[in-house]
C-alpha positions as CSV (number, residue, x, y, z in Angstrom):
1,X,87.0,21.8,11.9
2,X,84.8,23.2,14.7
3,X,82.5,20.5,16.2
4,X,79.9,23.3,16.6
5,X,79.9,24.1,12.9
6,X,79.7,20.4,12.0
7,X,76.8,19.8,14.4
8,X,74.9,22.9,13.2
9,X,75.4,21.8,9.4
10,X,74.4,18.2,10.4
11,X,71.3,19.4,12.2
12,X,70.3,21.4,9.0
13,X,71.0,18.4,6.9
14,X,69.0,16.1,9.2
15,X,66.0,18.5,9.2
16,X,65.9,18.5,5.4
17,X,67.1,15.1,4.3
18,X,66.7,12.7,7.3
19,X,63.6,13.9,9.1
20,X,61.3,12.8,6.2
21,X,62.7,9.3,6.3
22,X,62.6,9.1,10.1
23,X,59.0,10.4,10.1
24,X,57.9,7.3,8.2
25,X,59.2,4.7,10.5
26,X,56.6,5.0,13.2
27,X,53.9,4.3,10.6
28,X,55.1,0.8,10.0
29,X,52.9,-1.8,11.7
30,X,53.3,-5.6,12.1
31,X,51.2,-6.4,9.2
32,X,53.4,-4.2,6.9
33,X,56.4,-6.2,7.9
34,X,54.6,-9.4,7.3
35,X,54.0,-8.2,3.7
36,X,57.7,-8.5,2.9
37,X,57.5,-12.3,3.0
38,X,55.0,-12.5,0.2
39,X,56.3,-14.3,-2.8
40,X,54.9,-11.6,-5.2
41,X,57.0,-8.9,-3.3
42,X,60.3,-10.7,-3.8
43,X,59.6,-11.5,-7.3
44,X,59.0,-7.9,-8.0
45,X,62.2,-6.9,-6.2
46,X,64.1,-9.5,-8.2
47,X,62.7,-8.1,-11.5
48,X,63.5,-4.5,-10.4
49,X,67.0,-5.5,-9.6
50,X,67.5,-7.2,-13.0
51,X,66.0,-4.0,-14.6
52,X,68.5,-1.9,-12.7
53,X,71.4,-4.2,-13.5
54,X,70.6,-4.1,-17.3
55,X,70.4,-0.4,-17.2
56,X,73.8,-0.1,-15.4
57,X,75.5,-2.5,-17.8
58,X,74.2,-0.6,-20.9
59,X,75.3,2.7,-19.4
60,X,78.7,1.2,-18.7
61,X,79.0,-0.2,-22.2
62,X,78.2,3.3,-23.6
63,X,79.6,5.6,-21.1
64,X,83.1,3.8,-20.5
65,X,84.3,3.9,-24.2
66,X,82.7,7.4,-24.7
67,X,84.5,8.9,-21.8
68,X,87.8,7.1,-22.7
69,X,87.7,8.3,-26.3
70,X,87.0,11.9,-25.6
71,X,89.5,12.1,-22.7
72,X,92.6,10.2,-24.0
73,X,92.4,9.9,-27.8
74,X,92.5,12.1,-30.8
75,X,88.9,11.5,-31.8
76,X,87.6,14.5,-33.7
77,X,86.0,17.3,-31.8
78,X,86.7,15.5,-28.3
79,X,86.5,18.7,-26.4
80,X,83.0,19.5,-27.8
81,X,81.8,15.9,-27.6
82,X,83.0,15.8,-24.0
83,X,80.8,18.9,-23.1
84,X,77.7,17.6,-25.1
85,X,78.0,14.3,-23.3
86,X,76.8,15.8,-20.1
87,X,73.5,17.0,-21.7
88,X,71.6,13.8,-21.5
89,X,72.0,13.8,-17.7
90,X,70.4,17.3,-17.8
91,X,67.4,16.2,-19.8
92,X,64.6,14.8,-17.7
93,X,64.2,11.1,-18.3
94,X,60.5,11.8,-18.9
95,X,61.4,13.7,-22.1
96,X,63.4,10.8,-23.4
97,X,60.4,8.6,-22.8
98,X,58.2,10.9,-24.7
99,X,60.5,10.9,-27.7
100,X,61.5,7.3,-27.6
101,X,57.8,6.1,-27.6
102,X,57.1,8.0,-30.7
103,X,60.3,7.0,-32.6
104,X,60.1,3.2,-31.6
105,X,57.6,0.5,-31.2
106,X,59.7,-1.0,-28.3
107,X,57.8,-1.0,-25.0
108,X,57.8,-2.4,-21.5
109,X,61.0,-3.2,-19.6
110,X,63.3,-3.0,-22.8
111,X,62.1,0.5,-23.6
112,X,62.6,1.6,-20.0
113,X,66.1,0.1,-19.8
114,X,67.1,1.9,-23.0
115,X,65.6,5.3,-21.9
116,X,67.2,5.2,-18.4
117,X,70.6,4.0,-19.8
118,X,70.5,7.0,-22.3
119,X,69.9,9.3,-19.4
120,X,72.5,7.8,-17.0
121,X,75.5,6.9,-19.2
122,X,76.9,10.4,-18.8
123,X,77.4,9.5,-15.1
124,X,79.7,6.6,-16.2
125,X,81.4,8.9,-18.8
126,X,82.2,11.7,-16.3
127,X,83.6,9.1,-13.9
128,X,85.7,7.7,-16.6
129,X,87.0,11.1,-17.9
130,X,88.1,12.0,-14.4
131,X,89.9,8.8,-14.0
132,X,91.5,9.2,-17.4
133,X,93.0,12.5,-16.4
134,X,94.7,10.9,-13.5
135,X,96.6,8.4,-15.7
136,X,100.4,9.1,-15.8
137,X,101.9,9.7,-19.2
138,X,104.9,7.4,-18.3
139,X,102.6,4.4,-18.1
140,X,101.1,5.1,-21.4
141,X,104.5,5.7,-23.0
142,X,105.8,2.4,-21.7
143,X,102.7,0.6,-23.2
144,X,103.2,2.3,-26.5
145,X,106.8,1.1,-26.7
146,X,105.8,-2.4,-26.0
147,X,102.4,-2.8,-27.8
148,X,101.4,0.3,-29.5
149,X,98.1,2.2,-29.2
150,X,96.1,-1.0,-28.3
151,X,98.4,-1.7,-25.4
152,X,98.1,1.9,-24.1
153,X,94.4,1.8,-24.3
154,X,94.3,-1.5,-22.5
155,X,96.3,0.0,-19.7
156,X,94.1,3.1,-19.6
157,X,90.9,0.8,-19.5
158,X,92.2,-1.1,-16.6
159,X,93.0,2.2,-14.6
160,X,89.6,3.8,-15.3
161,X,87.5,0.8,-14.7
162,X,87.2,1.1,-11.0
163,X,85.8,4.7,-11.5
164,X,83.6,3.6,-14.4
165,X,82.1,0.9,-12.2
166,X,81.4,3.4,-9.6
167,X,79.4,5.4,-12.1
168,X,77.6,2.4,-13.2
169,X,76.6,1.8,-9.5
170,X,75.0,5.3,-9.5
171,X,73.2,4.4,-12.8
172,X,71.9,1.3,-11.2
173,X,70.5,3.2,-8.1
174,X,68.9,5.9,-10.4
175,X,67.2,3.1,-12.3
176,X,65.8,1.0,-9.6
177,X,64.4,4.1,-7.9
178,X,62.7,5.6,-11.1
179,X,59.0,5.7,-11.2
180,X,58.0,8.2,-14.0
181,X,59.7,6.4,-17.0
182,X,58.3,3.0,-16.3
183,X,54.9,4.5,-15.6
184,X,54.9,6.5,-18.8
185,X,56.1,3.6,-20.9
186,X,53.3,1.5,-19.4
187,X,50.7,4.2,-20.1
188,X,51.5,4.0,-23.8
189,X,52.1,0.3,-23.9
190,X,52.0,-3.0,-22.0
191,X,52.0,-2.8,-18.2
192,X,55.4,-3.0,-16.6
193,X,55.7,-3.1,-12.9
194,X,58.7,-1.8,-11.0
195,X,59.4,-1.5,-7.3
196,X,58.8,2.3,-7.1
197,X,55.4,1.8,-8.6
198,X,54.6,-0.7,-5.8
199,X,55.6,1.9,-3.2
200,X,53.5,4.5,-4.9
201,X,50.4,2.1,-5.0
202,X,50.9,1.3,-1.3
203,X,50.4,5.1,-0.6
204,X,48.0,6.2,-3.2
205,X,45.8,3.2,-3.7
206,X,46.0,1.3,-0.3
207,X,46.5,4.4,1.8
208,X,49.1,2.5,3.8
209,X,52.3,4.6,4.3
210,X,53.7,2.0,6.7
211,X,53.5,-0.6,3.9
212,X,55.3,1.8,1.6
213,X,58.1,2.1,4.1
214,X,58.4,-1.7,4.8
215,X,58.4,-2.5,1.0
216,X,61.2,0.2,0.6
217,X,63.5,-1.1,3.1
218,X,65.2,-3.9,1.0
219,X,65.7,-1.3,-1.8
220,X,67.3,1.2,0.6
221,X,69.6,-1.4,2.1
222,X,70.7,-2.6,-1.3
223,X,71.3,1.0,-2.6
224,X,73.5,1.6,0.5
225,X,75.3,-1.6,0.0
226,X,76.1,-0.7,-3.6
227,X,77.0,3.0,-3.2
228,X,79.4,2.9,-0.2
229,X,81.7,0.3,-1.7
230,X,81.6,2.0,-5.1
231,X,82.6,5.3,-3.5
232,X,85.5,3.7,-1.6
233,X,86.6,1.8,-4.8
234,X,86.6,5.1,-6.7
235,X,88.7,6.9,-3.9
236,X,91.1,4.0,-3.8
237,X,91.6,4.3,-7.6
238,X,92.1,8.1,-7.2
239,X,94.7,7.6,-4.5
240,X,96.8,5.2,-6.5
241,X,96.9,6.7,-10.0
242,X,98.7,10.1,-9.2
243,X,102.3,9.7,-8.3
244,X,105.4,11.9,-7.9
245,X,106.5,13.5,-11.2
246,X,102.9,13.0,-12.6
247,X,102.2,14.4,-16.1
248,X,99.4,14.1,-18.6
249,X,100.1,12.4,-21.8
250,X,99.2,13.7,-25.3
251,X,96.0,12.2,-26.9
252,X,96.6,8.7,-28.3
253,X,96.6,8.6,-32.1
254,X,93.9,6.0,-33.2
255,X,95.2,5.7,-36.7
256,X,92.8,3.6,-38.7
257,X,90.4,3.3,-35.8
258,X,89.8,7.1,-35.7
259,X,86.9,7.1,-38.1
260,X,85.0,4.2,-36.4
261,X,85.6,5.9,-33.0
262,X,84.3,9.1,-34.3
263,X,81.1,7.5,-35.6
264,X,80.6,5.9,-32.2
265,X,81.0,9.1,-30.4
266,X,78.6,10.8,-32.9
267,X,76.1,8.0,-32.6
268,X,76.1,8.4,-28.8
269,X,75.6,12.1,-29.0
270,X,72.8,11.6,-31.7
271,X,70.8,9.2,-29.5
272,X,71.3,11.3,-26.3
273,X,71.2,14.9,-27.6
274,X,70.5,15.6,-31.2
275,X,67.6,13.2,-31.8
276,X,65.6,13.8,-28.7
277,X,66.0,17.7,-28.8
278,X,65.5,17.7,-32.6
279,X,62.3,15.7,-32.3
280,X,61.0,18.0,-29.7
281,X,61.9,21.0,-31.9
282,X,60.1,19.3,-34.9
283,X,56.9,18.6,-32.8
284,X,57.1,22.3,-31.6
285,X,56.8,23.3,-35.3
286,X,53.8,21.1,-36.0
287,X,55.3,17.7,-36.5
288,X,53.3,15.2,-38.4
289,X,50.3,17.6,-38.6
290,X,52.4,19.9,-40.8
291,X,55.8,21.2,-39.8
292,X,56.3,24.9,-40.3
293,X,59.3,27.0,-39.0
294,X,57.1,30.0,-38.0
295,X,55.0,27.8,-35.8
296,X,58.1,27.1,-33.6
297,X,58.0,30.7,-32.3
298,X,54.3,30.5,-31.9
299,X,54.6,27.3,-29.8
300,X,57.2,28.8,-27.6
301,X,55.2,31.9,-27.1
302,X,52.1,29.9,-26.2
303,X,54.2,27.7,-23.8
304,X,55.6,30.9,-22.1
305,X,52.2,32.5,-21.9
306,X,50.5,29.4,-20.3
307,X,53.4,28.1,-18.2
308,X,55.4,31.2,-17.2
309,X,54.6,30.8,-13.6
310,X,55.5,27.1,-13.6
311,X,58.9,27.9,-15.3
312,X,59.6,30.8,-12.9
313,X,58.7,28.6,-9.8
314,X,60.6,25.7,-10.9
315,X,63.8,27.9,-11.6
316,X,63.5,29.9,-8.4
317,X,62.8,26.8,-6.2
318,X,65.7,24.9,-7.7
319,X,68.0,28.0,-7.2
320,X,66.8,28.3,-3.7
321,X,67.5,24.7,-2.9
322,X,70.9,24.8,-4.5
323,X,71.9,27.9,-2.6
324,X,70.7,26.5,0.7
325,X,72.7,23.3,0.2
326,X,76.1,25.0,-0.6
327,X,77.0,26.2,3.0
328,X,75.9,22.8,4.4
329,X,77.9,20.9,1.9
330,X,80.9,23.0,2.6
331,X,81.0,22.1,6.2
332,X,79.8,18.4,6.0
333,X,81.9,17.8,2.9
334,X,85.0,19.0,4.6
335,X,84.2,16.9,7.7
336,X,83.3,13.9,5.5
337,X,86.9,14.0,3.9
338,X,88.3,13.4,7.3
339,X,85.5,11.4,9.1
340,X,84.2,8.7,6.8
341,X,81.7,7.5,9.4
342,X,79.5,10.4,8.2
343,X,79.1,8.9,4.8
344,X,76.2,6.5,5.5
345,X,74.3,9.4,6.7
346,X,75.2,11.6,3.8
347,X,74.1,9.0,1.2
348,X,70.9,7.8,2.9
349,X,68.6,10.3,1.0
350,X,70.2,8.9,-2.3
351,X,69.3,5.4,-1.2
352,X,65.7,6.3,-0.5
353,X,63.4,6.2,-3.6
354,X,62.0,9.7,-4.5
355,X,58.5,8.4,-4.1
356,X,59.2,7.4,-0.6
357,X,61.0,10.7,0.1
358,X,57.9,12.6,-1.1
359,X,55.6,10.5,1.1
360,X,57.9,11.3,4.1
361,X,57.5,15.0,3.5
362,X,53.7,14.7,3.4
363,X,53.6,12.7,6.6
364,X,56.1,15.1,8.3
365,X,54.4,18.4,7.2
366,X,50.8,17.8,6.5
367,X,49.4,19.0,9.8
368,X,47.2,21.8,10.9
369,X,50.1,23.6,12.7
370,X,52.3,23.4,9.7
371,X,49.7,24.1,7.0
372,X,51.1,27.5,5.8
373,X,54.5,25.9,5.2
374,X,53.0,22.7,3.6
375,X,51.0,24.8,1.2
376,X,53.8,27.2,0.4
377,X,57.0,27.2,-1.7
378,X,59.2,26.5,1.3
379,X,58.2,22.9,1.3
380,X,59.4,22.4,-2.2
381,X,62.7,24.2,-1.6
382,X,63.1,21.9,1.5
383,X,62.1,18.8,-0.6
384,X,64.8,19.5,-3.3
385,X,67.4,20.4,-0.8
386,X,66.9,17.3,1.2
387,X,66.7,15.1,-1.8
388,X,69.8,16.2,-3.4
389,X,72.2,17.8,-0.7
390,X,74.0,14.4,-0.6
391,X,75.4,15.0,-4.2
392,X,76.9,18.5,-3.2
393,X,78.3,17.0,0.0
394,X,80.0,14.1,-1.8
395,X,81.4,16.5,-4.5
396,X,82.9,18.8,-1.9
397,X,84.2,15.9,0.0
398,X,86.0,14.5,-3.0
399,X,87.6,17.9,-3.5
400,X,88.5,18.4,0.1
401,X,90.3,15.1,0.3
402,X,93.0,16.6,-2.0
403,X,93.5,19.8,0.1
404,X,96.9,20.2,1.8
405,X,96.1,20.0,5.6
406,X,99.1,22.2,6.1
407,X,97.2,25.2,4.9
408,X,94.7,24.9,7.6
409,X,97.3,24.1,10.2
410,X,99.2,27.3,9.3
411,X,96.1,29.3,9.7
412,X,95.4,27.7,13.1
413,X,98.8,28.6,14.3
414,X,98.2,32.2,13.0
415,X,95.2,32.3,15.4
416,X,92.4,32.0,12.8
417,X,89.3,30.5,14.3
418,X,87.4,27.6,12.6
419,X,84.8,29.7,10.9
420,X,87.5,32.1,9.6
421,X,89.6,29.1,8.3
422,X,86.5,27.6,6.5
423,X,85.7,30.9,4.8
424,X,89.3,32.2,4.0
425,X,91.2,28.9,3.4
426,X,88.8,26.0,2.6
427,X,86.1,27.7,0.6
428,X,88.3,29.5,-1.9
429,X,90.2,26.2,-2.6
430,X,86.9,24.3,-3.1
431,X,85.3,26.9,-5.3
432,X,84.9,24.7,-8.3
433,X,83.4,21.9,-6.1
434,X,81.0,24.2,-4.4
435,X,79.8,25.6,-7.8
436,X,79.6,22.0,-9.1
437,X,77.4,21.1,-6.2
438,X,75.3,24.1,-6.7
439,X,74.8,23.3,-10.4
440,X,74.2,19.6,-9.7
441,X,71.5,20.2,-7.1
442,X,69.9,22.8,-9.4
443,X,69.8,20.4,-12.4
444,X,68.4,17.5,-10.3
445,X,65.9,19.7,-8.8
446,X,64.7,21.1,-12.1
447,X,64.3,17.5,-13.5
448,X,62.7,16.0,-10.3
449,X,59.3,14.4,-11.1
450,X,58.9,11.4,-8.9
451,X,58.6,13.4,-5.6
452,X,56.8,16.2,-7.3
453,X,54.0,13.8,-8.4
454,X,53.1,13.3,-4.7
455,X,53.8,16.6,-3.0
456,X,50.8,18.9,-3.9
457,X,52.8,22.2,-4.0
458,X,55.4,20.6,-6.2
459,X,52.8,19.9,-8.8
460,X,53.3,23.6,-9.9
461,X,56.8,22.8,-11.3
462,X,57.3,22.9,-15.1
463,X,58.3,19.2,-15.5
464,X,55.2,18.2,-13.6
465,X,53.2,20.4,-16.1
466,X,54.9,18.5,-19.0
467,X,54.0,15.2,-17.3
468,X,50.4,16.2,-16.8
469,X,49.9,17.7,-20.3
470,X,51.5,14.9,-22.3
471,X,49.0,12.5,-21.1
472,X,46.3,14.5,-22.9
473,X,48.2,14.4,-26.2
474,X,51.7,15.3,-27.4
475,X,51.4,18.7,-29.3
476,X,53.5,21.7,-30.0
477,X,52.7,23.2,-26.6
478,X,54.2,20.2,-24.7
479,X,57.3,20.0,-26.9
480,X,58.0,23.8,-26.6
481,X,57.6,23.6,-22.9
482,X,59.9,20.7,-22.7
483,X,62.6,22.5,-24.6
484,X,62.2,25.5,-22.4
485,X,62.7,23.3,-19.3
486,X,65.8,21.9,-20.9
487,X,67.2,25.3,-21.6
488,X,66.6,26.5,-18.1
489,X,68.3,23.4,-16.7
490,X,71.4,23.9,-18.9
491,X,71.6,27.8,-18.1
492,X,73.8,27.6,-15.0
493,X,76.3,25.2,-16.5
494,X,76.6,27.3,-19.7
495,X,77.1,30.5,-17.7
496,X,79.9,28.8,-15.6
497,X,81.6,27.4,-18.7
498,X,81.5,31.0,-20.2
499,X,82.5,33.0,-17.2
500,X,83.7,30.6,-14.4
501,X,87.2,30.2,-15.6
502,X,87.4,26.6,-14.0
503,X,85.9,23.3,-14.7
504,X,83.0,22.3,-12.4
505,X,83.9,19.6,-9.9
506,X,80.8,17.3,-9.4
507,X,82.3,13.9,-8.4
508,X,83.1,12.5,-5.0
């Protein structure tokens, strides 16, 4: 790989993803660092960590068996269930909060944990499915001969556990950084403080960006300390499961456990897909005020009429961010697969709470000389690209690790320059990972709310419109708009599934 290409890609990544973080550091004063030693600060941090741990454990308890069942057993409709299991990750957590607070009287931390676990269990499930696909059939056949299906499932569980734990670590990071769900749950019930809300208050209420940075530092360091070992654990598991003569085994026959397993899978899909989307559809038709099927079309028409610009802008900004990330991810992902020292830089934006990242964008660009850019759509595209480029880089890095280096060596001997090798040899081999990175950045951008709450131009996104309107009453307009947002989020993945010909690669 050309050093020049890597430096150019890293410069682009730094401008979008690292500059907002770096811009905040000079704002920290001595008094801000002293605030870290307050007892209340550490109590809140401890409560937030417990909150994140509970969410991760629940996501693991749901995502691990779900992924294992749909990947390695004869549970009915496994292929369909596997595809539907991704949908909860595509639904903005705010929409789960809207539905959950209507259907349940549970509030506070418990409600937030259930909502975020429902939103993040697909991460664990996807990691589990990928790990299950790497299990050699010979191991399962040996276990079947010794102890039957139970022994085979126990072997599978042990082999997929490292990857599932990696997914749970990502669920943990998503939970401890989330602001919108605890904020909404507290709006409709008892107050529940989390660390992200404290960062938000330091900026919005106290007008002390330096304090927000200082308070974020323990959370950032903890996130890096969780993510880096988790990724290495997952890579180690990937490297040891595939052996010479590898072959995938037939689905394991569950026998008498087939019906309970099917009920479990159905229950998970009901909680994560059918009930939330069904409830929104019911509310779009009038809900408790008088449900009528014709009102659904009217609600969608009203939502399109009043929020067409928000939907268009959200879609175009998210597509722009995803498209801008792909070439950077190709270069840095390929470089990261061979130079792991780049990894801490790549995951730093993931370790920073979205609230703080949004503050960093304001501090960096809210000046007279940059006013046209700050007030325009370019800032939102840059915000989304900077926030989520790390996911595309990690996805490409994971796929690039499996590339045979002899392909590039042969091209080098034939006289192909680095850029030509990248375009002609590497990029075609990583097509699924690049498409997966594009879709992942698009999905996360469409559902991003925490940073959009702070950045003024991002207030024009569709998900922010939902967040704003739901506080004034949950009606057919809000429900219809929420469903339109979900449809737009799912659109690229559906199109790829229909015409792509390959499965998306979205994991490191």
